[in-house]
All heavy atoms as atom14 arrays in JSON, in Angstrom:
{
  "sequence": "MFARFLKDESGATAIEYGLIAAGISVAIATIVGTVGSELVSTFENVEDGLTGS",
  "atom14_mask": [
    [1, 1, 1, 1, 1, 1, 1, 1, 0, 0, 0, 0, 0, 0],
    [1, 1, 1, 1, 1, 1, 1, 1, 1, 1, 1, 0, 0, 0],
    [1, 1, 1, 1, 1, 0, 0, 0, 0, 0, 0, 0, 0, 0],
    [1, 1, 1, 1, 1, 1, 1, 1, 1, 1, 1, 0, 0, 0],
    [1, 1, 1, 1, 1, 1, 1, 1, 1, 1, 1, 0, 0, 0],
    [1, 1, 1, 1, 1, 1, 1, 1, 0, 0, 0, 0, 0, 0],
    [1, 1, 1, 1, 1, 1, 1, 1, 1, 0, 0, 0, 0, 0],
    [1, 1, 1, 1, 1, 1, 1, 1, 0, 0, 0, 0, 0, 0],
    [1, 1, 1, 1, 1, 1, 1, 1, 1, 0, 0, 0, 0, 0],
    [1, 1, 1, 1, 1, 1, 0, 0, 0, 0, 0, 0, 0, 0],
    [1, 1, 1, 1, 0, 0, 0, 0, 0, 0, 0, 0, 0, 0],
    [1, 1, 1, 1, 1, 0, 0, 0, 0, 0, 0, 0, 0, 0],
    [1, 1, 1, 1, 1, 1, 1, 0, 0, 0, 0, 0, 0, 0],
    [1, 1, 1, 1, 1, 0, 0, 0, 0, 0, 0, 0, 0, 0],
    [1, 1, 1, 1, 1, 1, 1, 1, 0, 0, 0, 0, 0, 0],
    [1, 1, 1, 1, 1, 1, 1, 1, 1, 0, 0, 0, 0, 0],
    [1, 1, 1, 1, 1, 1, 1, 1, 1, 1, 1, 1, 0, 0],
    [1, 1, 1, 1, 0, 0, 0, 0, 0, 0, 0, 0, 0, 0],
    [1, 1, 1, 1, 1, 1, 1, 1, 0, 0, 0, 0, 0, 0],
    [1, 1, 1, 1, 1, 1, 1, 1, 0, 0, 0, 0, 0, 0],
    [1, 1, 1, 1, 1, 0, 0, 0, 0, 0, 0, 0, 0, 0],
    [1, 1, 1, 1, 1, 0, 0, 0, 0, 0, 0, 0, 0, 0],
    [1, 1, 1, 1, 0, 0, 0, 0, 0, 0, 0, 0, 0, 0],
    [1, 1, 1, 1, 1, 1, 1, 1, 0, 0, 0, 0, 0, 0],
    [1, 1, 1, 1, 1, 1, 0, 0, 0, 0, 0, 0, 0, 0],
    [1, 1, 1, 1, 1, 1, 1, 0, 0, 0, 0, 0, 0, 0],
    [1, 1, 1, 1, 1, 0, 0, 0, 0, 0, 0, 0, 0, 0],
    [1, 1, 1, 1, 1, 1, 1, 1, 0, 0, 0, 0, 0, 0],
    [1, 1, 1, 1, 1, 0, 0, 0, 0, 0, 0, 0, 0, 0],
    [1, 1, 1, 1, 1, 1, 1, 0, 0, 0, 0, 0, 0, 0],
    [1, 1, 1, 1, 1, 1, 1, 1, 0, 0, 0, 0, 0, 0],
    [1, 1, 1, 1, 1, 1, 1, 0, 0, 0, 0, 0, 0, 0],
    [1, 1, 1, 1, 0, 0, 0, 0, 0, 0, 0, 0, 0, 0],
    [1, 1, 1, 1, 1, 1, 1, 0, 0, 0, 0, 0, 0, 0],
    [1, 1, 1, 1, 1, 1, 1, 0, 0, 0, 0, 0, 0, 0],
    [1, 1, 1, 1, 0, 0, 0, 0, 0, 0, 0, 0, 0, 0],
    [1, 1, 1, 1, 1, 1, 0, 0, 0, 0, 0, 0, 0, 0],
    [1, 1, 1, 1, 1, 1, 1, 1, 1, 0, 0, 0, 0, 0],
    [1, 1, 1, 1, 1, 1, 1, 1, 0, 0, 0, 0, 0, 0],
    [1, 1, 1, 1, 1, 1, 1, 0, 0, 0, 0, 0, 0, 0],
    [1, 1, 1, 1, 1, 1, 0, 0, 0, 0, 0, 0, 0, 0],
    [1, 1, 1, 1, 1, 1, 1, 0, 0, 0, 0, 0, 0, 0],
    [1, 1, 1, 1, 1, 1, 1, 1, 1, 1, 1, 0, 0, 0],
    [1, 1, 1, 1, 1, 1, 1, 1, 1, 0, 0, 0, 0, 0],
    [1, 1, 1, 1, 1, 1, 1, 1, 0, 0, 0, 0, 0, 0],
    [1, 1, 1, 1, 1, 1, 1, 0, 0, 0, 0, 0, 0, 0],
    [1, 1, 1, 1, 1, 1, 1, 1, 1, 0, 0, 0, 0, 0],
    [1, 1, 1, 1, 1, 1, 1, 1, 0, 0, 0, 0, 0, 0],
    [1, 1, 1, 1, 0, 0, 0, 0, 0, 0, 0, 0, 0, 0],
    [1, 1, 1, 1, 1, 1, 1, 1, 0, 0, 0, 0, 0, 0],
    [1, 1, 1, 1, 1, 1, 1, 0, 0, 0, 0, 0, 0, 0],
    [1, 1, 1, 1, 0, 0, 0, 0, 0, 0, 0, 0, 0, 0],
    [1, 1, 1, 1, 1, 1, 0, 0, 0, 0, 0, 0, 0, 0]
  ],
  "atom14_positions": [
    [[69.79, 90.65, 86.32], [70.24, 90.97, 87.67], [71.72, 90.65, 87.92], [72.5, 91.37, 88.55], [69.27, 90.23, 88.65], [69.54, 90.65, 90.11], [68.33, 90.0, 91.14], [69.27, 89.33, 92.47], [0.0, 0.0, 0.0], [0.0, 0.0, 0.0], [0.0, 0.0, 0.0], [0.0, 0.0, 0.0], [0.0, 0.0, 0.0], [0.0, 0.0, 0.0]],
    [[72.08, 89.39, 87.49], [73.4, 89.05, 87.64], [74.39, 89.9, 86.79], [75.55, 90.26, 87.33], [73.62, 87.52, 87.24], [74.94, 86.85, 87.53], [75.3, 86.71, 88.83], [75.76, 86.62, 86.52], [76.61, 86.2, 89.15], [77.03, 86.14, 86.76], [77.42, 85.9, 88.0], [0.0, 0.0, 0.0], [0.0, 0.0, 0.0], [0.0, 0.0, 0.0]],
    [[74.02, 90.23, 85.61], [74.87, 91.06, 84.71], [75.11, 92.4, 85.33], [76.09, 92.99, 85.38], [74.26, 91.26, 83.37], [0.0, 0.0, 0.0], [0.0, 0.0, 0.0], [0.0, 0.0, 0.0], [0.0, 0.0, 0.0], [0.0, 0.0, 0.0], [0.0, 0.0, 0.0], [0.0, 0.0, 0.0], [0.0, 0.0, 0.0], [0.0, 0.0, 0.0]],
    [[73.95, 92.91, 86.0], [74.1, 94.22, 86.68], [75.07, 94.19, 87.85], [75.76, 95.09, 88.08], [72.69, 94.63, 87.07], [72.63, 96.09, 87.66], [71.25, 96.54, 88.03], [70.57, 95.42, 88.7], [69.49, 95.52, 89.53], [68.92, 96.75, 89.67], [68.89, 94.59, 89.99], [0.0, 0.0, 0.0], [0.0, 0.0, 0.0], [0.0, 0.0, 0.0]],
    [[74.93, 93.1, 88.59], [75.89, 92.81, 89.7], [77.31, 92.77, 89.21], [78.22, 93.45, 89.85], [75.52, 91.56, 90.38], [76.54, 91.13, 91.44], [76.6, 91.79, 92.7], [77.44, 90.11, 91.31], [77.42, 91.49, 93.65], [78.39, 89.8, 92.24], [78.36, 90.43, 93.45], [0.0, 0.0, 0.0], [0.0, 0.0, 0.0], [0.0, 0.0, 0.0]],
    [[77.66, 92.23, 88.09], [78.95, 92.07, 87.58], [79.51, 93.43, 87.11], [80.65, 93.78, 87.19], [79.08, 91.13, 86.47], [78.96, 89.63, 86.86], [78.95, 88.8, 85.52], [80.06, 89.27, 87.8], [0.0, 0.0, 0.0], [0.0, 0.0, 0.0], [0.0, 0.0, 0.0], [0.0, 0.0, 0.0], [0.0, 0.0, 0.0], [0.0, 0.0, 0.0]],
    [[78.62, 94.29, 86.57], [78.98, 95.64, 86.12], [79.16, 96.63, 87.26], [79.77, 97.65, 86.98], [77.94, 96.2, 85.12], [77.93, 95.43, 83.79], [76.99, 96.0, 82.88], [76.9, 95.23, 81.59], [75.9, 95.81, 80.6], [0.0, 0.0, 0.0], [0.0, 0.0, 0.0], [0.0, 0.0, 0.0], [0.0, 0.0, 0.0], [0.0, 0.0, 0.0]],
    [[78.59, 96.38, 88.41], [78.67, 97.24, 89.55], [80.06, 97.45, 90.1], [80.65, 96.38, 90.49], [77.72, 96.82, 90.59], [77.69, 97.84, 91.73], [78.03, 99.01, 91.57], [77.16, 97.57, 92.82], [0.0, 0.0, 0.0], [0.0, 0.0, 0.0], [0.0, 0.0, 0.0], [0.0, 0.0, 0.0], [0.0, 0.0, 0.0], [0.0, 0.0, 0.0]],
    [[80.77, 98.53, 90.05], [82.09, 98.72, 90.46], [82.24, 99.53, 91.75], [83.25, 100.02, 92.13], [82.85, 99.39, 89.33], [83.04, 98.41, 88.15], [83.93, 99.03, 87.13], [84.53, 100.03, 87.33], [84.04, 98.47, 86.04], [0.0, 0.0, 0.0], [0.0, 0.0, 0.0], [0.0, 0.0, 0.0], [0.0, 0.0, 0.0], [0.0, 0.0, 0.0]],
    [[81.11, 99.83, 92.45], [81.13, 100.75, 93.58], [81.93, 100.03, 94.7], [82.65, 100.76, 95.46], [79.75, 101.02, 94.09], [79.05, 99.91, 94.49], [0.0, 0.0, 0.0], [0.0, 0.0, 0.0], [0.0, 0.0, 0.0], [0.0, 0.0, 0.0], [0.0, 0.0, 0.0], [0.0, 0.0, 0.0], [0.0, 0.0, 0.0], [0.0, 0.0, 0.0]],
    [[81.9, 98.77, 94.79], [82.73, 98.13, 95.89], [84.21, 98.1, 95.61], [85.01, 98.1, 96.48], [0.0, 0.0, 0.0], [0.0, 0.0, 0.0], [0.0, 0.0, 0.0], [0.0, 0.0, 0.0], [0.0, 0.0, 0.0], [0.0, 0.0, 0.0], [0.0, 0.0, 0.0], [0.0, 0.0, 0.0], [0.0, 0.0, 0.0], [0.0, 0.0, 0.0]],
    [[84.55, 98.17, 94.34], [85.94, 98.15, 93.89], [86.64, 99.35, 94.42], [87.83, 99.25, 94.85], [86.02, 98.07, 92.47], [0.0, 0.0, 0.0], [0.0, 0.0, 0.0], [0.0, 0.0, 0.0], [0.0, 0.0, 0.0], [0.0, 0.0, 0.0], [0.0, 0.0, 0.0], [0.0, 0.0, 0.0], [0.0, 0.0, 0.0], [0.0, 0.0, 0.0]],
    [[86.0, 100.56, 94.45], [86.62, 101.72, 94.97], [86.91, 101.59, 96.4], [88.01, 102.08, 96.83], [85.66, 102.93, 94.69], [85.4, 103.03, 93.33], [86.38, 104.22, 95.12], [0.0, 0.0, 0.0], [0.0, 0.0, 0.0], [0.0, 0.0, 0.0], [0.0, 0.0, 0.0], [0.0, 0.0, 0.0], [0.0, 0.0, 0.0], [0.0, 0.0, 0.0]],
    [[86.04, 101.08, 97.18], [86.22, 100.87, 98.59], [87.44, 99.92, 98.82], [88.24, 100.12, 99.71], [84.97, 100.33, 99.29], [0.0, 0.0, 0.0], [0.0, 0.0, 0.0], [0.0, 0.0, 0.0], [0.0, 0.0, 0.0], [0.0, 0.0, 0.0], [0.0, 0.0, 0.0], [0.0, 0.0, 0.0], [0.0, 0.0, 0.0], [0.0, 0.0, 0.0]],
    [[87.56, 98.89, 98.0], [88.57, 97.9, 98.26], [89.97, 98.71, 97.86], [90.95, 98.42, 98.55], [88.45, 96.72, 97.26], [87.2, 95.95, 97.79], [89.69, 95.87, 97.19], [86.77, 94.83, 96.92], [0.0, 0.0, 0.0], [0.0, 0.0, 0.0], [0.0, 0.0, 0.0], [0.0, 0.0, 0.0], [0.0, 0.0, 0.0], [0.0, 0.0, 0.0]],
    [[89.91, 99.44, 96.78], [91.17, 100.2, 96.36], [91.48, 101.14, 97.56], [92.8, 101.19, 97.9], [90.93, 101.04, 95.15], [90.76, 100.07, 93.92], [90.24, 100.78, 92.75], [89.96, 102.05, 92.83], [90.16, 100.2, 91.57], [0.0, 0.0, 0.0], [0.0, 0.0, 0.0], [0.0, 0.0, 0.0], [0.0, 0.0, 0.0], [0.0, 0.0, 0.0]],
    [[90.7, 101.88, 98.12], [91.01, 102.74, 99.23], [91.57, 101.95, 100.41], [92.46, 102.3, 101.1], [89.8, 103.58, 99.66], [89.48, 104.72, 98.69], [88.21, 104.98, 98.35], [90.53, 105.57, 98.22], [87.85, 106.1, 97.5], [90.19, 106.51, 97.43], [89.0, 106.83, 96.99], [88.64, 107.86, 96.15], [0.0, 0.0, 0.0], [0.0, 0.0, 0.0]],
    [[90.98, 100.74, 100.68], [91.5, 99.91, 101.78], [92.89, 99.47, 101.48], [93.74, 99.42, 102.49], [0.0, 0.0, 0.0], [0.0, 0.0, 0.0], [0.0, 0.0, 0.0], [0.0, 0.0, 0.0], [0.0, 0.0, 0.0], [0.0, 0.0, 0.0], [0.0, 0.0, 0.0], [0.0, 0.0, 0.0], [0.0, 0.0, 0.0], [0.0, 0.0, 0.0]],
    [[93.16, 99.07, 100.22], [94.56, 98.68, 99.91], [95.52, 99.79, 100.03], [96.66, 99.62, 100.51], [94.54, 98.0, 98.53], [93.9, 96.77, 98.35], [93.8, 96.3, 96.89], [94.56, 95.69, 99.1], [0.0, 0.0, 0.0], [0.0, 0.0, 0.0], [0.0, 0.0, 0.0], [0.0, 0.0, 0.0], [0.0, 0.0, 0.0], [0.0, 0.0, 0.0]],
    [[95.12, 100.96, 99.7], [96.02, 102.16, 99.79], [96.22, 102.43, 101.22], [97.35, 102.67, 101.7], [95.42, 103.35, 99.08], [95.41, 103.18, 97.57], [96.12, 104.65, 99.45], [94.57, 104.23, 96.83], [0.0, 0.0, 0.0], [0.0, 0.0, 0.0], [0.0, 0.0, 0.0], [0.0, 0.0, 0.0], [0.0, 0.0, 0.0], [0.0, 0.0, 0.0]],
    [[95.24, 102.34, 102.08], [95.39, 102.58, 103.49], [96.32, 101.56, 104.21], [97.08, 101.85, 104.97], [94.0, 102.65, 104.23], [0.0, 0.0, 0.0], [0.0, 0.0, 0.0], [0.0, 0.0, 0.0], [0.0, 0.0, 0.0], [0.0, 0.0, 0.0], [0.0, 0.0, 0.0], [0.0, 0.0, 0.0], [0.0, 0.0, 0.0], [0.0, 0.0, 0.0]],
    [[96.11, 100.35, 103.74], [96.99, 99.23, 104.24], [98.48, 99.51, 103.87], [99.4, 99.34, 104.72], [96.51, 97.87, 103.74], [0.0, 0.0, 0.0], [0.0, 0.0, 0.0], [0.0, 0.0, 0.0], [0.0, 0.0, 0.0], [0.0, 0.0, 0.0], [0.0, 0.0, 0.0], [0.0, 0.0, 0.0], [0.0, 0.0, 0.0], [0.0, 0.0, 0.0]],
    [[98.68, 99.91, 102.65], [100.09, 100.15, 102.12], [100.72, 101.32, 102.88], [101.91, 101.26, 103.32], [0.0, 0.0, 0.0], [0.0, 0.0, 0.0], [0.0, 0.0, 0.0], [0.0, 0.0, 0.0], [0.0, 0.0, 0.0], [0.0, 0.0, 0.0], [0.0, 0.0, 0.0], [0.0, 0.0, 0.0], [0.0, 0.0, 0.0], [0.0, 0.0, 0.0]],
    [[99.93, 102.39, 103.18], [100.42, 103.48, 103.94], [100.72, 103.12, 105.3], [101.81, 103.46, 105.92], [99.44, 104.62, 103.91], [99.38, 105.24, 102.4], [99.8, 105.73, 104.9], [98.31, 106.27, 102.18], [0.0, 0.0, 0.0], [0.0, 0.0, 0.0], [0.0, 0.0, 0.0], [0.0, 0.0, 0.0], [0.0, 0.0, 0.0], [0.0, 0.0, 0.0]],
    [[99.93, 102.21, 105.96], [100.22, 101.78, 107.33], [101.4, 101.0, 107.5], [102.22, 101.13, 108.37], [99.02, 101.06, 107.95], [97.88, 101.0, 107.17], [0.0, 0.0, 0.0], [0.0, 0.0, 0.0], [0.0, 0.0, 0.0], [0.0, 0.0, 0.0], [0.0, 0.0, 0.0], [0.0, 0.0, 0.0], [0.0, 0.0, 0.0], [0.0, 0.0, 0.0]],
    [[101.69, 100.12, 106.48], [102.83, 99.35, 106.43], [104.13, 100.18, 106.34], [105.1, 100.06, 107.0], [102.78, 98.24, 105.28], [104.19, 97.62, 105.05], [101.85, 97.21, 105.65], [0.0, 0.0, 0.0], [0.0, 0.0, 0.0], [0.0, 0.0, 0.0], [0.0, 0.0, 0.0], [0.0, 0.0, 0.0], [0.0, 0.0, 0.0], [0.0, 0.0, 0.0]],
    [[104.08, 101.26, 105.48], [105.14, 102.15, 105.29], [105.43, 102.9, 106.67], [106.56, 103.07, 107.02], [104.8, 103.1, 104.17], [0.0, 0.0, 0.0], [0.0, 0.0, 0.0], [0.0, 0.0, 0.0], [0.0, 0.0, 0.0], [0.0, 0.0, 0.0], [0.0, 0.0, 0.0], [0.0, 0.0, 0.0], [0.0, 0.0, 0.0], [0.0, 0.0, 0.0]],
    [[104.37, 103.37, 107.25], [104.51, 104.1, 108.5], [105.16, 103.25, 109.62], [106.02, 103.61, 110.28], [103.17, 104.75, 108.94], [102.77, 105.87, 108.12], [103.26, 105.17, 110.39], [101.38, 106.36, 108.35], [0.0, 0.0, 0.0], [0.0, 0.0, 0.0], [0.0, 0.0, 0.0], [0.0, 0.0, 0.0], [0.0, 0.0, 0.0], [0.0, 0.0, 0.0]],
    [[104.69, 102.01, 109.69], [105.23, 101.08, 110.72], [106.65, 100.86, 110.37], [107.45, 100.75, 111.39], [104.41, 99.74, 110.71], [0.0, 0.0, 0.0], [0.0, 0.0, 0.0], [0.0, 0.0, 0.0], [0.0, 0.0, 0.0], [0.0, 0.0, 0.0], [0.0, 0.0, 0.0], [0.0, 0.0, 0.0], [0.0, 0.0, 0.0], [0.0, 0.0, 0.0]],
    [[107.09, 100.63, 109.17], [108.44, 100.41, 108.84], [109.34, 101.59, 109.12], [110.35, 101.47, 109.77], [108.6, 100.13, 107.39], [107.75, 98.99, 107.07], [109.94, 99.81, 106.93], [0.0, 0.0, 0.0], [0.0, 0.0, 0.0], [0.0, 0.0, 0.0], [0.0, 0.0, 0.0], [0.0, 0.0, 0.0], [0.0, 0.0, 0.0], [0.0, 0.0, 0.0]],
    [[108.81, 102.83, 108.85], [109.61, 103.97, 109.18], [109.73, 104.22, 110.59], [110.82, 104.59, 111.13], [108.94, 105.23, 108.41], [109.12, 105.13, 106.92], [109.44, 106.5, 108.95], [108.25, 106.09, 106.21], [0.0, 0.0, 0.0], [0.0, 0.0, 0.0], [0.0, 0.0, 0.0], [0.0, 0.0, 0.0], [0.0, 0.0, 0.0], [0.0, 0.0, 0.0]],
    [[108.67, 104.09, 111.33], [108.67, 104.24, 112.78], [109.66, 103.21, 113.47], [110.46, 103.56, 114.37], [107.32, 104.16, 113.41], [107.3, 104.09, 114.95], [106.46, 105.35, 112.95], [0.0, 0.0, 0.0], [0.0, 0.0, 0.0], [0.0, 0.0, 0.0], [0.0, 0.0, 0.0], [0.0, 0.0, 0.0], [0.0, 0.0, 0.0], [0.0, 0.0, 0.0]],
    [[109.52, 101.98, 113.0], [110.59, 100.96, 113.49], [112.01, 101.38, 113.33], [112.85, 101.25, 114.2], [0.0, 0.0, 0.0], [0.0, 0.0, 0.0], [0.0, 0.0, 0.0], [0.0, 0.0, 0.0], [0.0, 0.0, 0.0], [0.0, 0.0, 0.0], [0.0, 0.0, 0.0], [0.0, 0.0, 0.0], [0.0, 0.0, 0.0], [0.0, 0.0, 0.0]],
    [[112.23, 101.81, 112.09], [113.65, 102.15, 111.73], [114.12, 103.44, 112.63], [115.22, 103.39, 113.13], [113.87, 102.52, 110.27], [113.32, 101.41, 109.57], [115.21, 102.87, 109.87], [0.0, 0.0, 0.0], [0.0, 0.0, 0.0], [0.0, 0.0, 0.0], [0.0, 0.0, 0.0], [0.0, 0.0, 0.0], [0.0, 0.0, 0.0], [0.0, 0.0, 0.0]],
    [[113.3, 104.43, 112.64], [113.65, 105.65, 113.38], [113.8, 105.39, 114.82], [114.64, 105.84, 115.53], [112.69, 106.77, 113.05], [112.78, 108.01, 113.98], [112.69, 107.18, 111.61], [0.0, 0.0, 0.0], [0.0, 0.0, 0.0], [0.0, 0.0, 0.0], [0.0, 0.0, 0.0], [0.0, 0.0, 0.0], [0.0, 0.0, 0.0], [0.0, 0.0, 0.0]],
    [[112.88, 104.5, 115.36], [112.91, 104.1, 116.7], [114.27, 103.46, 117.15], [114.86, 103.77, 118.14], [0.0, 0.0, 0.0], [0.0, 0.0, 0.0], [0.0, 0.0, 0.0], [0.0, 0.0, 0.0], [0.0, 0.0, 0.0], [0.0, 0.0, 0.0], [0.0, 0.0, 0.0], [0.0, 0.0, 0.0], [0.0, 0.0, 0.0], [0.0, 0.0, 0.0]],
    [[114.75, 102.49, 116.2], [116.02, 101.87, 116.5], [117.17, 102.9, 116.53], [118.06, 102.77, 117.39], [116.2, 100.76, 115.43], [115.23, 99.81, 115.39], [0.0, 0.0, 0.0], [0.0, 0.0, 0.0], [0.0, 0.0, 0.0], [0.0, 0.0, 0.0], [0.0, 0.0, 0.0], [0.0, 0.0, 0.0], [0.0, 0.0, 0.0], [0.0, 0.0, 0.0]],
    [[117.16, 103.74, 115.55], [118.21, 104.77, 115.45], [118.16, 105.73, 116.66], [119.22, 106.13, 117.18], [118.06, 105.49, 114.18], [118.34, 104.69, 112.99], [118.19, 105.45, 111.7], [117.9, 106.72, 111.73], [118.2, 104.88, 110.6], [0.0, 0.0, 0.0], [0.0, 0.0, 0.0], [0.0, 0.0, 0.0], [0.0, 0.0, 0.0], [0.0, 0.0, 0.0]],
    [[116.89, 105.97, 117.11], [116.76, 106.83, 118.23], [117.31, 106.17, 119.57], [117.95, 106.87, 120.42], [115.28, 107.27, 118.47], [114.99, 108.39, 119.41], [115.75, 109.66, 119.04], [113.56, 108.66, 119.49], [0.0, 0.0, 0.0], [0.0, 0.0, 0.0], [0.0, 0.0, 0.0], [0.0, 0.0, 0.0], [0.0, 0.0, 0.0], [0.0, 0.0, 0.0]],
    [[117.04, 104.95, 119.76], [117.53, 104.25, 120.87], [119.1, 104.21, 120.91], [119.71, 104.48, 121.85], [116.94, 102.74, 120.91], [117.76, 101.95, 121.88], [115.5, 102.84, 121.23], [0.0, 0.0, 0.0], [0.0, 0.0, 0.0], [0.0, 0.0, 0.0], [0.0, 0.0, 0.0], [0.0, 0.0, 0.0], [0.0, 0.0, 0.0], [0.0, 0.0, 0.0]],
    [[119.6, 103.98, 119.66], [121.08, 103.97, 119.48], [121.61, 105.26, 119.84], [122.74, 105.43, 120.51], [121.44, 103.53, 118.13], [122.79, 103.61, 117.87], [0.0, 0.0, 0.0], [0.0, 0.0, 0.0], [0.0, 0.0, 0.0], [0.0, 0.0, 0.0], [0.0, 0.0, 0.0], [0.0, 0.0, 0.0], [0.0, 0.0, 0.0], [0.0, 0.0, 0.0]],
    [[121.11, 106.42, 119.46], [121.56, 107.81, 119.74], [121.52, 108.02, 121.23], [122.46, 108.52, 121.78], [120.72, 108.75, 118.98], [120.81, 108.51, 117.57], [121.21, 110.2, 119.32], [0.0, 0.0, 0.0], [0.0, 0.0, 0.0], [0.0, 0.0, 0.0], [0.0, 0.0, 0.0], [0.0, 0.0, 0.0], [0.0, 0.0, 0.0], [0.0, 0.0, 0.0]],
    [[120.45, 107.62, 121.83], [120.36, 107.87, 123.37], [121.35, 107.08, 124.12], [121.82, 107.45, 125.12], [118.94, 107.59, 123.91], [117.95, 108.87, 123.63], [116.94, 108.71, 122.78], [118.28, 110.05, 124.24], [116.03, 109.78, 122.54], [117.42, 111.08, 124.05], [116.28, 110.95, 123.16], [0.0, 0.0, 0.0], [0.0, 0.0, 0.0], [0.0, 0.0, 0.0]],
    [[121.64, 105.82, 123.66], [122.6, 105.02, 124.25], [124.06, 105.64, 124.09], [124.81, 105.63, 125.09], [122.61, 103.55, 123.73], [121.4, 102.85, 124.19], [121.39, 101.41, 123.36], [122.06, 101.14, 122.46], [120.52, 100.61, 123.9], [0.0, 0.0, 0.0], [0.0, 0.0, 0.0], [0.0, 0.0, 0.0], [0.0, 0.0, 0.0], [0.0, 0.0, 0.0]],
    [[124.29, 106.2, 123.02], [125.56, 106.97, 122.79], [125.72, 108.15, 123.67], [126.67, 108.44, 124.31], [125.68, 107.34, 121.27], [125.89, 106.14, 120.42], [126.37, 105.15, 120.82], [125.62, 106.36, 119.05], [0.0, 0.0, 0.0], [0.0, 0.0, 0.0], [0.0, 0.0, 0.0], [0.0, 0.0, 0.0], [0.0, 0.0, 0.0], [0.0, 0.0, 0.0]],
    [[124.63, 108.88, 123.85], [124.6, 110.07, 124.77], [124.79, 109.56, 126.17], [125.55, 110.18, 126.94], [123.21, 110.84, 124.62], [123.18, 111.89, 125.71], [123.14, 111.47, 123.36], [0.0, 0.0, 0.0], [0.0, 0.0, 0.0], [0.0, 0.0, 0.0], [0.0, 0.0, 0.0], [0.0, 0.0, 0.0], [0.0, 0.0, 0.0], [0.0, 0.0, 0.0]],
    [[124.08, 108.49, 126.62], [124.31, 107.98, 127.96], [125.68, 107.6, 128.22], [126.29, 107.9, 129.26], [123.36, 106.85, 128.18], [123.45, 106.24, 129.57], [122.68, 104.95, 129.72], [122.07, 104.43, 128.71], [122.44, 104.58, 130.91], [0.0, 0.0, 0.0], [0.0, 0.0, 0.0], [0.0, 0.0, 0.0], [0.0, 0.0, 0.0], [0.0, 0.0, 0.0]],
    [[126.38, 106.84, 127.16], [127.67, 106.4, 127.34], [128.63, 107.64, 127.4], [129.68, 107.67, 128.18], [128.13, 105.64, 126.09], [127.48, 104.19, 126.11], [126.96, 103.85, 127.28], [127.43, 103.64, 125.07], [0.0, 0.0, 0.0], [0.0, 0.0, 0.0], [0.0, 0.0, 0.0], [0.0, 0.0, 0.0], [0.0, 0.0, 0.0], [0.0, 0.0, 0.0]],
    [[128.37, 108.74, 126.66], [129.17, 109.86, 126.8], [129.07, 110.6, 128.14], [130.04, 111.22, 128.59], [0.0, 0.0, 0.0], [0.0, 0.0, 0.0], [0.0, 0.0, 0.0], [0.0, 0.0, 0.0], [0.0, 0.0, 0.0], [0.0, 0.0, 0.0], [0.0, 0.0, 0.0], [0.0, 0.0, 0.0], [0.0, 0.0, 0.0], [0.0, 0.0, 0.0]],
    [[127.87, 110.61, 128.68], [127.7, 111.26, 129.94], [128.22, 110.5, 131.12], [128.84, 111.1, 132.11], [126.15, 111.57, 130.16], [125.55, 112.54, 129.29], [123.96, 112.57, 129.54], [126.12, 113.96, 129.38], [0.0, 0.0, 0.0], [0.0, 0.0, 0.0], [0.0, 0.0, 0.0], [0.0, 0.0, 0.0], [0.0, 0.0, 0.0], [0.0, 0.0, 0.0]],
    [[128.24, 109.16, 131.09], [128.71, 108.39, 132.18], [130.24, 108.15, 131.98], [130.97, 107.62, 132.94], [128.05, 106.97, 132.16], [128.21, 106.32, 131.04], [126.58, 107.18, 132.56], [0.0, 0.0, 0.0], [0.0, 0.0, 0.0], [0.0, 0.0, 0.0], [0.0, 0.0, 0.0], [0.0, 0.0, 0.0], [0.0, 0.0, 0.0], [0.0, 0.0, 0.0]],
    [[130.75, 108.53, 130.9], [132.27, 108.34, 130.71], [132.71, 106.9, 130.37], [133.85, 106.57, 130.58], [0.0, 0.0, 0.0], [0.0, 0.0, 0.0], [0.0, 0.0, 0.0], [0.0, 0.0, 0.0], [0.0, 0.0, 0.0], [0.0, 0.0, 0.0], [0.0, 0.0, 0.0], [0.0, 0.0, 0.0], [0.0, 0.0, 0.0], [0.0, 0.0, 0.0]],
    [[131.76, 106.12, 129.87], [132.09, 104.73, 129.51], [132.89, 104.6, 128.26], [132.68, 105.28, 127.23], [130.87, 103.84, 129.38], [130.19, 103.85, 130.6], [0.0, 0.0, 0.0], [0.0, 0.0, 0.0], [0.0, 0.0, 0.0], [0.0, 0.0, 0.0], [0.0, 0.0, 0.0], [0.0, 0.0, 0.0], [0.0, 0.0, 0.0], [0.0, 0.0, 0.0]]
  ]
}
């Protein structure tokens, strides 16, 4: 019974999918944070241009 438990790899696939999903979420969060910062900077430049500062 213990040897059969050690040979069972069905849970490993679920763990791999979980790790892939976590990696993708970290990448998305990083990209959104970077793009968000650049977008704020762009809008501030537009605002400054419109107000004549």
